[in-house]
Backbone as CSV, one residue per row, in Angstrom:
resi,resn,N_x,N_y,N_z,CA_x,CA_y,CA_z,C_x,C_y,C_z
1,UNK,123.713,75.874,69.347,122.775,75.340,70.325,121.394,75.289,69.695
2,UNK,120.753,74.122,69.722,119.534,73.914,68.979,118.316,74.105,69.869
3,UNK,117.247,74.613,69.280,115.986,74.799,69.980,114.937,73.926,69.308
4,UNK,113.728,73.958,69.851,112.642,73.163,69.266,112.067,73.806,68.018
5,UNK,112.379,75.065,67.851,111.825,75.768,66.700,112.946,76.427,65.919
6,UNK,112.662,76.773,64.688,113.627,77.493,63.856,113.106,78.905,63.620
7,UNK,114.021,79.840,63.684,113.620,81.226,63.578,114.323,81.893,62.402
8,UNK,113.722,83.012,61.969,114.345,83.858,60.960,114.587,85.215,61.588
9,UNK,115.724,85.798,61.286,116.164,87.040,61.930,117.569,86.782,62.404
10,UNK,118.427,87.743,62.587,119.831,87.395,62.795,120.631,88.376,63.591
11,UNK,121.811,87.889,63.909,122.886,88.748,64.368,124.067,88.490,63.453
12,UNK,124.407,89.449,62.650,125.582,89.372,61.787,126.389,90.618,62.027
13,UNK,127.361,90.878,61.154,128.190,92.060,61.344,127.370,93.332,61.331
14,UNK,127.855,94.329,62.071,127.105,95.573,62.195,126.900,96.229,60.841
15,UNK,127.895,96.165,59.979,127.756,96.804,58.677,126.653,96.178,57.859
16,UNK,126.569,94.820,57.885,125.513,94.143,57.139,124.153,94.480,57.715
17,UNK,124.067,94.487,59.045,122.786,94.793,59.684,122.318,96.183,59.304
18,UNK,123.231,97.146,59.323,122.843,98.499,58.973,122.456,98.600,57.512
19,UNK,123.200,97.923,56.657,122.929,98.001,55.217,121.599,97.380,54.862
20,UNK,121.209,96.328,55.609,119.974,95.607,55.275,118.827,96.019,56.170
21,UNK,118.980,97.139,56.879,117.903,97.567,57.753,117.750,96.663,58.943
22,UNK,118.789,95.962,59.322,118.719,95.090,60.479,117.945,93.822,60.235
23,UNK,117.674,93.480,58.997,116.803,92.349,58.688,117.571,91.296,57.899
24,UNK,118.617,90.753,58.481,119.375,89.712,57.801,118.888,88.350,58.250
25,UNK,119.474,87.292,57.717,118.969,85.941,57.928,119.733,85.233,59.033
26,UNK,118.990,84.669,59.963,119.592,83.941,61.072,119.725,82.467,60.725
27,UNK,120.867,81.842,61.045,121.012,80.414,60.770,119.940,79.590,61.469
28,UNK,119.407,78.603,60.783,118.378,77.746,61.353,118.904,77.073,62.607
29,UNK,118.087,77.050,63.652,118.459,76.371,64.873,119.193,77.231,65.869
30,UNK,119.582,78.454,65.502,120.287,79.331,66.430,119.318,79.894,67.464
31,UNK,119.756,79.936,68.705,118.933,80.533,69.750,118.763,82.022,69.487
32,UNK,117.520,82.491,69.509,117.274,83.915,69.356,117.366,84.577,70.718
33,UNK,118.245,85.555,70.840,118.454,86.256,72.102,117.786,87.625,72.027
34,UNK,116.904,87.868,72.986,116.147,89.112,73.030,116.369,89.770,74.389
35,UNK,116.900,90.968,74.374,117.089,91.730,75.603,115.764,92.424,75.936
36,UNK,115.210,92.130,77.101,113.885,92.632,77.447,113.878,94.083,77.902
37,UNK,115.054,94.712,78.028,115.067,96.142,78.349,116.382,96.805,78.001
38,UNK,116.293,97.761,77.086,117.400,98.661,76.789,116.807,100.045,76.535
39,UNK,117.408,101.061,77.142,116.991,102.438,76.896,117.721,102.985,75.673
40,UNK,117.003,103.681,74.825,117.576,104.431,73.715,117.183,105.893,73.893
41,UNK,118.107,106.800,73.631,117.750,108.210,73.662,118.711,109.010,72.796
42,UNK,118.257,110.179,72.410,119.100,111.108,71.665,119.186,112.413,72.449
43,UNK,119.996,113.326,71.959,120.154,114.605,72.642,118.827,115.357,72.681
44,UNK,118.669,116.188,73.695,117.467,117.006,73.799,117.349,117.915,72.584
45,UNK,116.140,117.993,72.032,115.899,118.788,70.826,114.434,119.232,70.840
46,UNK,114.042,120.145,69.964,112.644,120.594,69.966,111.638,119.458,69.780
47,UNK,111.996,118.433,68.997,111.066,117.330,68.795,111.246,116.211,69.831
48,UNK,112.254,116.365,70.712,112.537,115.362,71.736,113.063,116.090,72.980
49,UNK,112.223,116.942,73.580,112.705,117.748,74.710,112.790,116.925,75.993
50,UNK,113.919,117.022,76.681,114.049,116.377,77.979,113.295,117.199,79.028
51,UNK,112.838,116.502,80.054,112.232,117.193,81.178,113.291,118.046,81.885
52,UNK,112.921,119.174,82.451,113.891,120.001,83.183,114.580,119.194,84.286
53,UNK,115.901,119.254,84.309,116.659,118.554,85.330,116.870,117.076,85.071
54,UNK,116.379,116.559,83.937,116.527,115.129,83.641,117.996,114.768,83.459
55,UNK,118.383,113.614,84.009,119.772,113.159,83.911,119.809,111.768,83.288
56,UNK,120.462,111.607,82.135,120.550,110.291,81.505,121.518,109.388,82.262
57,UNK,121.437,108.084,81.981,122.301,107.117,82.652,123.741,107.163,82.158
58,UNK,123.950,107.729,80.983,125.290,107.902,80.430,125.457,109.359,80.010
59,UNK,126.682,109.859,79.978,126.864,111.272,79.629,126.578,111.605,78.170
60,UNK,126.576,110.583,77.313,126.312,110.825,75.900,125.087,110.017,75.472
61,UNK,124.396,110.437,74.399,123.201,109.711,73.962,123.501,108.261,73.618
62,UNK,122.520,107.416,73.856,122.623,106.000,73.493,121.708,105.801,72.295
63,UNK,122.268,105.996,71.115,121.494,106.107,69.887,121.332,104.764,69.180
64,UNK,120.449,104.761,68.198,120.226,103.581,67.371,121.534,103.150,66.711
65,UNK,122.252,104.118,66.154,123.502,103.815,65.457,124.559,103.273,66.415
66,UNK,124.491,103.674,67.654,125.450,103.173,68.634,125.092,101.771,69.101
67,UNK,123.807,101.497,69.259,123.415,100.226,69.871,123.478,99.054,68.899
68,UNK,123.240,99.271,67.618,123.211,98.152,66.671,124.533,97.386,66.612
69,UNK,125.673,98.052,66.469,126.929,97.293,66.477,127.176,96.577,67.803
70,UNK,126.748,97.179,68.902,126.921,96.533,70.201,126.058,95.278,70.309
71,UNK,124.860,95.325,69.763,124.005,94.135,69.714,124.691,93.012,68.952
72,UNK,125.221,93.349,67.788,125.861,92.338,66.954,127.096,91.756,67.637
73,UNK,127.865,92.608,68.287,129.058,92.149,68.984,128.695,91.179,70.115
74,UNK,127.598,91.444,70.816,127.195,90.609,71.952,126.347,89.410,71.538
75,UNK,125.917,89.362,70.265,125.063,88.273,69.813,123.618,88.438,70.227
76,UNK,123.187,89.684,70.411,121.800,89.973,70.781,121.016,90.256,69.501
77,UNK,119.985,89.462,69.268,119.226,89.572,68.023,118.196,90.691,68.044
78,UNK,117.530,90.835,69.200,116.459,91.815,69.303,116.531,92.535,70.644
79,UNK,115.929,93.715,70.672,115.880,94.527,71.883,114.469,95.068,72.070
80,UNK,113.971,94.975,73.291,112.764,95.694,73.664,113.209,97.075,74.118
81,UNK,112.918,98.067,73.308,113.309,99.439,73.626,112.324,100.021,74.628
82,UNK,112.857,100.426,75.774,112.060,101.030,76.836,112.504,102.480,76.956
83,UNK,111.698,103.436,76.513,112.128,104.834,76.587,112.509,105.214,78.015
84,UNK,113.609,105.946,78.177,114.059,106.312,79.520,113.202,107.409,80.128
85,UNK,113.455,107.683,81.399,112.659,108.677,82.110,113.076,110.110,81.861
86,UNK,113.678,110.378,80.725,114.055,111.743,80.386,112.839,112.575,80.008
87,UNK,111.820,111.889,79.522,110.567,112.531,79.122,109.531,111.421,78.927
88,UNK,108.345,111.782,78.497,107.323,110.780,78.181,107.110,110.693,76.677
89,UNK,108.177,110.905,75.913,108.124,110.897,74.456,108.643,109.549,73.959
90,UNK,107.824,108.847,73.187,108.184,107.518,72.680,108.714,107.540,71.257
91,UNK,108.824,108.716,70.666,109.084,108.807,69.232,110.422,108.205,68.822
92,UNK,111.460,108.363,69.659,112.767,107.863,69.231,112.809,106.339,69.263
93,UNK,112.219,105.729,70.277,112.145,104.275,70.313,111.317,103.753,69.148
94,UNK,110.238,104.439,68.824,109.406,104.023,67.692,110.151,104.195,66.370
95,UNK,111.020,105.182,66.297,111.857,105.336,65.105,112.761,104.117,64.920
96,UNK,113.326,103.631,66.026,114.167,102.429,65.944,113.369,101.248,65.424
97,UNK,112.142,101.076,65.923,111.301,99.960,65.491,110.873,100.117,64.039
98,UNK,110.667,101.346,63.601,110.280,101.575,62.212,111.437,101.273,61.261
99,UNK,112.634,101.702,61.643,113.796,101.526,60.770,114.318,100.089,60.787
100,UNK,114.209,99.429,61.920,114.744,98.074,62.082,113.708,97.193,62.787
101,UNK,112.624,96.868,62.104,111.521,96.157,62.766,111.874,94.759,63.242
102,UNK,112.901,94.152,62.681,113.320,92.825,63.147,114.321,92.898,64.291
103,UNK,114.678,94.097,64.696,115.644,94.263,65.791,115.040,94.935,67.022
104,UNK,114.064,95.842,66.820,113.532,96.633,67.926,112.010,96.588,67.962
105,UNK,111.481,96.580,69.174,110.072,96.863,69.426,110.013,97.662,70.717
106,UNK,108.852,98.211,71.044,108.779,99.255,72.071,107.732,98.927,73.134
107,UNK,108.110,99.173,74.383,107.165,99.267,75.497,107.158,100.726,75.921
108,UNK,106.107,101.450,75.529,106.118,102.904,75.630,105.716,103.448,76.982
109,UNK,106.123,104.673,77.226,105.754,105.394,78.444,104.431,106.125,78.241
110,UNK,103.691,106.302,79.333,102.469,107.094,79.295,102.355,107.838,80.615
111,UNK,102.045,109.133,80.596,101.911,109.885,81.847,100.588,109.538,82.546
112,UNK,100.665,108.765,83.601,99.459,108.288,84.273,98.627,109.418,84.856
113,UNK,99.281,110.515,85.196,98.580,111.621,85.852,97.915,112.575,84.870
114,UNK,98.149,112.384,83.577,97.604,113.276,82.555,96.175,112.859,82.219
115,UNK,95.203,113.752,82.366,93.805,113.379,82.064,93.567,113.021,80.603
116,UNK,94.515,113.340,79.734,94.377,112.996,78.316,94.839,111.563,78.021
117,UNK,95.527,110.936,78.953,96.128,109.622,78.678,95.124,108.500,78.456
118,UNK,94.000,108.435,79.191,93.074,107.320,78.954,92.605,107.194,77.508
119,UNK,92.501,108.305,76.813,92.044,108.265,75.422,93.079,107.657,74.495
120,UNK,94.329,107.534,74.942,95.393,107.029,74.084,95.425,105.502,74.011
121,UNK,95.002,104.826,75.062,95.210,103.381,75.149,94.457,102.563,74.106
122,UNK,93.210,102.875,73.760,92.521,102.022,72.782,93.244,101.909,71.442
123,UNK,94.017,102.920,71.072,94.734,102.902,69.793,96.249,102.824,69.994
124,UNK,96.672,102.407,71.169,98.101,102.384,71.507,98.900,101.518,70.531
125,UNK,98.362,100.354,70.204,99.077,99.426,69.329,98.980,99.804,67.855
126,UNK,98.257,100.855,67.531,98.243,101.322,66.148,99.577,101.947,65.755
127,UNK,100.391,102.263,66.749,101.726,102.796,66.490,102.640,101.636,66.095
128,UNK,103.159,101.613,64.869,103.988,100.480,64.421,105.172,100.241,65.356
129,UNK,105.296,99.008,65.806,106.377,98.632,66.700,106.033,98.701,68.173
130,UNK,104.879,99.263,68.521,104.494,99.401,69.918,103.828,98.111,70.400
131,UNK,104.374,97.534,71.480,103.873,96.269,72.004,103.080,96.421,73.296
132,UNK,103.321,97.487,74.050,102.664,97.640,75.334,103.127,98.895,76.034
133,UNK,103.014,98.884,77.373,103.281,100.070,78.179,104.246,99.712,79.294
134,UNK,105.081,100.671,79.658,105.944,100.521,80.826,105.681,101.689,81.769
135,UNK,105.367,101.361,83.034,105.076,102.388,84.027,106.063,102.252,85.189
136,UNK,106.376,103.379,85.837,107.369,103.371,86.906,106.818,104.075,88.149
137,UNK,107.184,103.506,89.289,106.781,104.053,90.584,108.020,104.037,91.486
138,UNK,108.954,104.939,91.219,110.264,104.864,91.874,110.613,106.125,92.658
139,UNK,109.683,107.059,92.759,109.863,108.239,93.593,108.726,108.275,94.603
140,UNK,108.880,109.004,95.710,107.765,109.097,96.668,106.478,109.584,96.020
141,UNK,106.590,110.527,95.074,105.385,111.063,94.430,104.699,110.023,93.556
142,UNK,105.484,109.288,92.737,104.859,108.300,91.849,104.420,107.060,92.618
143,UNK,105.124,106.690,93.671,104.696,105.550,94.483,103.338,105.833,95.120
144,UNK,103.108,107.073,95.443,101.823,107.461,96.038,100.656,107.227,95.091
145,UNK,100.940,107.240,93.776,99.881,107.027,92.800,99.189,105.678,92.964
146,UNK,99.887,104.715,93.556,99.291,103.394,93.744,98.244,103.378,94.847
147,UNK,98.219,104.415,95.667,97.262,104.443,96.778,96.317,105.637,96.755
148,UNK,96.642,106.681,95.994,95.783,107.873,96.021,94.786,107.931,94.873
149,UNK,94.734,106.865,94.060,93.761,106.794,92.979,94.265,107.251,91.624
150,UNK,95.448,107.854,91.580,95.963,108.383,90.308,96.093,107.298,89.246
151,UNK,96.580,106.110,89.639,96.823,105.034,88.669,95.641,104.092,88.499
152,UNK,94.565,104.297,89.250,93.470,103.312,89.250,92.840,103.125,87.878
153,UNK,92.759,104.178,87.101,92.125,104.081,85.793,92.892,103.181,84.837
154,UNK,94.210,103.104,85.054,95.095,102.511,84.051,94.930,101.007,83.928
155,UNK,94.833,100.275,85.022,94.856,98.809,84.980,93.670,98.238,84.203
156,UNK,92.418,98.646,84.462,91.322,98.110,83.631,91.392,98.574,82.184
157,UNK,91.909,99.791,81.971,92.013,100.295,80.594,93.041,99.503,79.803
158,UNK,94.185,99.203,80.421,95.209,98.413,79.737,94.720,96.992,79.508
159,UNK,94.000,96.432,80.477,93.441,95.085,80.317,92.468,95.057,79.143
160,UNK,91.591,96.033,79.076,90.608,96.092,77.989,91.280,96.249,76.633
161,UNK,92.354,97.019,76.584,93.057,97.258,75.315,93.997,96.117,74.951
162,UNK,94.161,95.129,75.831,95.051,94.003,75.549,96.511,94.380,75.547
163,UNK,96.897,95.305,76.429,98.263,95.814,76.459,99.048,95.187,77.609
164,UNK,100.123,94.471,77.337,100.991,94.031,78.424,101.642,95.241,79.080
165,UNK,101.900,95.123,80.376,102.432,96.238,81.151,103.663,95.794,81.919
166,UNK,104.788,96.447,81.664,105.970,96.295,82.499,105.895,97.346,83.597
167,UNK,106.180,96.964,84.835,106.131,97.943,85.918,107.390,97.866,86.766
168,UNK,107.884,99.050,87.140,109.081,99.158,87.962,108.718,99.762,89.303
169,UNK,108.988,99.002,90.346,108.823,99.481,91.705,109.820,98.727,92.568
170,UNK,110.573,99.429,93.373,111.605,98.788,94.185,111.103,98.593,95.618
171,UNK,111.084,97.327,96.040,110.717,97.030,97.407,109.240,97.015,97.698
172,UNK,108.408,97.227,96.694,106.962,97.272,96.918,106.202,96.441,95.888
173,UNK,106.838,95.407,95.353,106.191,94.560,94.349,104.913,93.931,94.905
174,UNK,104.880,93.682,96.203,103.710,93.041,96.813,102.440,93.865,96.632
175,UNK,102.561,95.139,96.365,101.383,95.989,96.183,100.660,95.695,94.874
176,UNK,101.287,94.876,94.018,100.668,94.553,92.729,99.870,93.249,92.765
177,UNK,99.898,92.543,93.888,99.088,91.333,93.998,97.605,91.605,93.788
178,UNK,97.021,92.580,94.473,95.598,92.877,94.255,95.283,93.304,92.832
179,UNK,96.214,94.014,92.184,95.995,94.430,90.796,95.954,93.203,89.892
180,UNK,96.896,92.286,90.084,96.916,91.061,89.273,95.654,90.240,89.494
181,UNK,95.174,90.206,90.716,93.982,89.406,91.021,92.716,90.033,90.445
182,UNK,92.612,91.354,90.525,91.410,92.031,90.017,91.354,92.048,88.496
183,UNK,92.518,91.932,87.833,92.575,92.053,86.373,93.299,90.844,85.783
184,UNK,92.670,89.681,85.790,93.362,88.466,85.337,93.717,88.470,83.864
185,UNK,93.088,89.334,83.084,93.422,89.419,81.667,94.543,90.388,81.361
186,UNK,95.075,91.021,82.395,96.145,91.995,82.222,97.494,91.329,82.421
187,UNK,98.337,91.363,81.388,99.672,90.784,81.486,100.590,91.771,82.198
188,UNK,101.013,91.411,83.402,101.890,92.250,84.207,103.293,91.650,84.230
189,UNK,104.296,92.475,84.027,105.686,92.017,83.975,106.489,92.811,84.995
190,UNK,107.032,92.114,85.994,107.822,92.748,87.043,109.199,93.113,86.493
191,UNK,109.574,94.375,86.621,110.903,94.816,86.186,111.943,94.569,87.268
192,UNK,113.098,94.052,86.866,114.295,93.965,87.721,114.064,93.176,89.006
193,UNK,113.031,92.329,89.027,112.684,91.527,90.202,112.350,92.408,91.406
194,UNK,112.176,93.706,91.181,111.859,94.631,92.265,113.042,95.018,93.121
195,UNK,114.269,94.683,92.684,115.473,94.863,93.505,116.393,95.898,92.866
196,UNK,117.025,96.715,93.696,118.073,97.609,93.224,119.253,97.564,94.186
197,UNK,120.275,98.371,93.902,121.505,98.320,94.684,121.279,98.766,96.124
198,UNK,120.403,99.734,96.326,120.128,100.194,97.687,119.546,99.066,98.538
199,UNK,118.639,98.298,97.964,118.048,97.165,98.674,119.107,96.117,98.965
200,UNK,119.980,95.856,97.990,121.058,94.879,98.199,121.989,95.319,99.326
201,UNK,122.344,96.601,99.352,123.239,97.102,100.391,122.588,97.051,101.774
202,UNK,121.277,97.142,101.808,120.550,97.043,103.081,120.369,95.595,103.533
203,UNK,120.788,94.645,102.696,120.622,93.244,103.033,119.199,92.753,102.935
204,UNK,118.395,93.387,102.100,116.967,93.072,101.989,116.625,92.329,100.703
205,UNK,117.622,91.869,99.956,117.342,91.228,98.677,116.423,90.024,98.832
206,UNK,116.708,89.140,99.763,115.877,87.940,99.939,114.441,88.316,100.258
207,UNK,114.261,89.325,101.103,112.911,89.772,101.463,112.149,90.272,100.244
208,UNK,112.806,91.118,99.440,112.142,91.713,98.281,111.913,90.662,97.193
209,UNK,112.858,89.749,97.017,112.643,88.644,96.081,111.427,87.826,96.521
210,UNK,111.246,87.706,97.809,110.065,87.003,98.320,108.767,87.654,97.871
211,UNK,108.739,88.994,97.821,107.557,89.687,97.327,107.279,89.311,95.872
212,UNK,108.351,89.274,95.071,108.192,88.926,93.661,107.755,87.477,93.494
213,UNK,108.355,86.587,94.254,108.006,85.159,94.167,106.549,84.928,94.535
214,UNK,106.041,85.698,95.498,104.654,85.530,95.925,103.664,85.814,94.807
215,UNK,104.046,86.660,93.858,103.145,86.991,92.754,103.136,85.932,91.665
216,UNK,104.023,84.941,91.764,104.067,83.890,90.744,102.787,83.066,90.715
217,UNK,101.996,83.116,91.765,100.744,82.343,91.787,99.727,82.888,90.788
218,UNK,99.949,84.107,90.315,99.046,84.698,89.328,99.600,84.409,87.930
219,UNK,98.870,83.664,87.110,99.403,83.303,85.782,99.594,84.490,84.855
220,UNK,98.981,85.619,85.163,99.141,86.805,84.318,100.349,87.645,84.708
221,UNK,101.157,87.166,85.660,102.363,87.880,86.073,103.589,87.110,85.591
222,UNK,104.531,87.829,84.989,105.840,87.272,84.642,106.899,88.237,85.160
223,UNK,108.177,87.914,84.944,109.221,88.676,85.626,110.464,88.837,84.762
224,UNK,111.034,90.033,84.803,112.288,90.310,84.106,113.452,90.106,85.071
225,UNK,114.322,89.168,84.731,115.553,88.956,85.482,116.577,89.900,84.860
226,UNK,116.505,91.158,85.249,117.188,92.227,84.521,117.852,93.205,85.483
227,UNK,118.721,94.049,84.911,119.474,95.049,85.670,120.216,94.419,86.840
228,UNK,120.778,93.245,86.603,121.373,92.473,87.692,122.687,93.069,88.186
229,UNK,123.370,93.833,87.348,124.607,94.456,87.826,124.309,95.447,88.953
230,UNK,123.090,95.954,89.005,122.705,96.886,90.062,121.905,96.206,91.171
231,UNK,121.940,94.881,91.204,121.365,94.137,92.315,122.429,93.321,93.029
232,UNK,123.638,93.297,92.461,124.725,92.480,92.986,125.770,93.343,93.689
233,UNK,126.334,92.796,94.756,127.428,93.454,95.461,128.777,92.894,95.038
234,UNK,128.781,92.009,94.033,130.000,91.378,93.563,130.219,91.706,92.093
235,UNK,131.448,91.555,91.595,131.691,91.720,90.161,131.152,90.529,89.375
236,UNK,131.154,90.667,88.048,130.769,89.552,87.176,131.526,88.297,87.606
237,UNK,130.887,87.133,87.691,129.528,86.777,87.265,128.455,86.872,88.345
238,UNK,128.578,87.779,89.296,127.499,88.113,90.228,126.967,86.905,90.992
239,UNK,127.888,86.143,91.556,127.490,84.880,92.181,126.619,85.065,93.421
240,UNK,126.630,86.255,94.016,125.754,86.480,95.170,124.279,86.497,94.784
241,UNK,123.995,86.522,93.473,122.608,86.499,93.008,122.118,85.094,92.652
242,UNK,123.000,84.110,92.614,122.624,82.789,92.106,121.414,82.210,92.815
243,UNK,121.416,82.213,94.144,120.304,81.631,94.886,119.014,82.415,94.651
244,UNK,119.125,83.727,94.543,117.937,84.549,94.305,117.361,84.290,92.913
245,UNK,118.243,84.181,91.929,117.778,83.915,90.570,117.134,82.540,90.469
246,UNK,117.707,81.563,91.138,117.115,80.220,91.118,115.752,80.227,91.804
247,UNK,115.646,80.967,92.874,114.364,81.065,93.576,113.286,81.655,92.665
248,UNK,113.637,82.710,91.933,112.694,83.311,90.989,112.364,82.337,89.867
249,UNK,113.385,81.699,89.322,113.168,80.768,88.217,112.292,79.594,88.654
250,UNK,112.542,79.062,89.829,111.748,77.933,90.312,110.284,78.324,90.503
251,UNK,110.034,79.578,90.870,108.665,80.031,91.092,107.927,80.284,89.787
252,UNK,108.601,80.908,88.828,107.923,81.330,87.600,108.098,80.351,86.442
253,UNK,109.176,79.592,86.431,109.420,78.688,85.324,109.965,79.400,84.109
254,UNK,110.473,78.652,83.136,111.158,79.267,81.994,110.272,80.124,81.113
255,UNK,108.970,79.850,81.069,108.105,80.583,80.153,107.644,81.924,80.705
256,UNK,107.950,82.183,81.984,107.559,83.473,82.571,108.754,84.233,83.136
257,UNK,109.954,83.825,82.769,111.172,84.545,83.154,111.807,85.144,81.904
258,UNK,112.150,86.413,81.971,112.678,87.126,80.812,114.043,87.732,81.140
259,UNK,115.071,87.281,80.429,116.393,87.875,80.581,116.384,89.300,80.036
260,UNK,117.152,90.171,80.697,117.295,91.535,80.212,118.477,92.202,80.887
261,UNK,118.884,93.345,80.371,120.077,93.982,80.914,119.841,95.354,81.529
262,UNK,118.967,96.178,80.937,118.954,97.606,81.279,120.384,98.121,81.130
263,UNK,120.942,97.889,79.955,122.375,97.970,79.694,123.032,99.247,80.179
264,UNK,122.368,100.380,79.982,123.015,101.659,80.300,123.042,101.942,81.797
265,UNK,122.334,101.161,82.596,122.434,101.263,84.052,123.595,100.380,84.504
266,UNK,124.551,100.953,85.198,125.740,100.186,85.567,126.549,99.769,84.357
267,UNK,126.598,100.643,83.353,127.192,100.306,82.064,128.630,99.797,82.181
268,UNK,129.404,100.380,83.093,130.824,100.034,83.201,131.070,98.744,83.982
269,UNK,130.049,98.193,84.605,130.260,97.034,85.472,130.333,95.711,84.718
270,UNK,129.781,95.654,83.531,129.818,94.415,82.746,129.483,94.733,81.303
271,UNK,130.141,94.046,80.373,129.825,94.216,78.962,128.496,93.542,78.647
272,UNK,127.971,93.865,77.479,126.730,93.200,77.045,126.974,91.704,76.881
273,UNK,128.119,91.345,76.330,128.442,89.928,76.164,128.487,89.210,77.512
274,UNK,129.057,89.838,78.524,129.103,89.222,79.854,127.706,89.048,80.428
275,UNK,126.846,89.988,80.152,125.481,89.886,80.672,124.719,88.756,79.976
276,UNK,125.124,88.447,78.747,124.586,87.265,78.069,125.140,85.993,78.698
277,UNK,126.464,85.907,78.796,127.087,84.675,79.293,126.794,84.432,80.768
278,UNK,126.423,85.473,81.496,125.987,85.279,82.879,124.890,84.215,82.937
279,UNK,123.975,84.256,81.967,122.879,83.285,81.941,123.234,82.041,81.142
280,UNK,123.881,82.222,80.009,124.107,81.069,79.126,125.236,80.164,79.605
281,UNK,126.141,80.685,80.448,127.284,79.886,80.889,127.399,79.734,82.409
282,UNK,126.943,80.692,83.166,127.199,80.695,84.599,126.073,80.118,85.452
283,UNK,124.836,80.206,84.991,123.711,79.725,85.803,123.461,78.252,85.496
284,UNK,124.066,77.397,86.298,124.074,75.965,86.017,122.712,75.315,86.178
285,UNK,121.787,75.956,86.863,120.457,75.361,87.048,119.584,75.498,85.802
286,UNK,120.040,76.251,84.787,119.270,76.394,83.552,119.687,75.335,82.543
287,UNK,118.721,74.569,82.042,118.990,73.636,80.952,119.065,74.410,79.643
288,UNK,119.487,73.746,78.575,119.531,74.415,77.272,118.134,74.851,76.836
289,UNK,117.134,74.020,77.111,115.759,74.403,76.787,115.322,75.603,77.614
290,UNK,115.680,75.615,78.893,115.361,76.758,79.739,115.959,78.041,79.163
291,UNK,117.198,77.958,78.715,117.874,79.138,78.177,117.169,79.643,76.916
292,UNK,116.686,78.728,76.101,115.954,79.148,74.902,114.778,80.048,75.284
293,UNK,114.049,79.634,76.327,112.902,80.418,76.777,113.338,81.719,77.433
294,UNK,114.197,81.621,78.420,114.553,82.779,79.227,115.287,83.838,78.414
295,UNK,116.121,83.411,77.495,116.948,84.348,76.732,116.213,85.005,75.571
296,UNK,114.952,84.686,75.362,114.267,85.374,74.277,112.875,84.889,73.949
297,UNK,112.677,83.582,73.969,111.389,83.062,73.512,110.242,83.491,74.428
298,UNK,110.497,83.525,75.739,109.409,83.832,76.667,108.916,85.266,76.509
299,UNK,109.828,86.219,76.366,109.382,87.603,76.258,108.723,87.846,74.907
300,UNK,109.194,87.177,73.859,108.524,87.347,72.550,107.099,86.835,72.604
301,UNK,106.899,85.700,73.271,105.534,85.164,73.367,104.671,86.024,74.290
302,UNK,105.258,86.517,75.385,104.490,87.329,76.331,104.029,88.622,75.688
303,UNK,104.890,89.220,74.866,104.574,90.491,74.229,103.961,90.324,72.842
304,UNK,103.833,89.058,72.410,103.298,88.759,71.081,104.128,89.442,69.978
305,UNK,105.432,89.327,70.127,106.371,89.858,69.129,106.811,88.703,68.248
306,UNK,106.158,88.529,67.123,106.388,87.381,66.253,107.808,87.374,65.737
């Protein structure tokens, strides 16, 4: 499948990728597929301590060595590594980007409530492989940060530092409209369209998608069409999401929609390859040019990942 541009970088056999540091040559004209969210983690250790009571999405670590062959098998060229909520340590994701710079880059975590965090942002991108920040508001305590002033410092600081921000909030995406309006230079990326399985089971998907669609009027907002296995009440190919995905796509367009999996969430519900073909084969409203953007080009341009 041909695109308007030719890229270098590849998906070949796992052994070749590992031997060459993940930096093999991609055939000219091949669509570059970039997963906008995958968690990587290793076992808890002194240099990578998990928070007390932290529970990973899988019973075993999802390591660099484990993910590379899976990428090659699914035809995924690159991954945006998003450190999981086991801790606020970005070192393992940065290790992946250091070892395989043509395969991994990082949207790092930062503890918003830590008074030491503001000093970190001006030099955030000095960390090789670091592209931006990912923040989450998915518990009653962290959701409160959006109204009690805890997170207020972050938005102007990230805007000033030129850091794109992925944000996860379920059912409350509309609370980011004022942030997008006050900080037009801040690139905001909605995670998972703001929808999860609980919202789907409550029959509120259309309502919550409406919140996300409303933010499309802000050019500094884009959206990850990701973690869809946990937004659908049906098995692959998740046809109950078709109208919702088209609604999002029609609002944001191909250059502001980013395909992604959050692979380890709902891991058993669909293979990585199926999550690719869900978009490349099942969503008939996407043209081949649209797929080029949504499947990788848009997130690379949004995050400035050359």
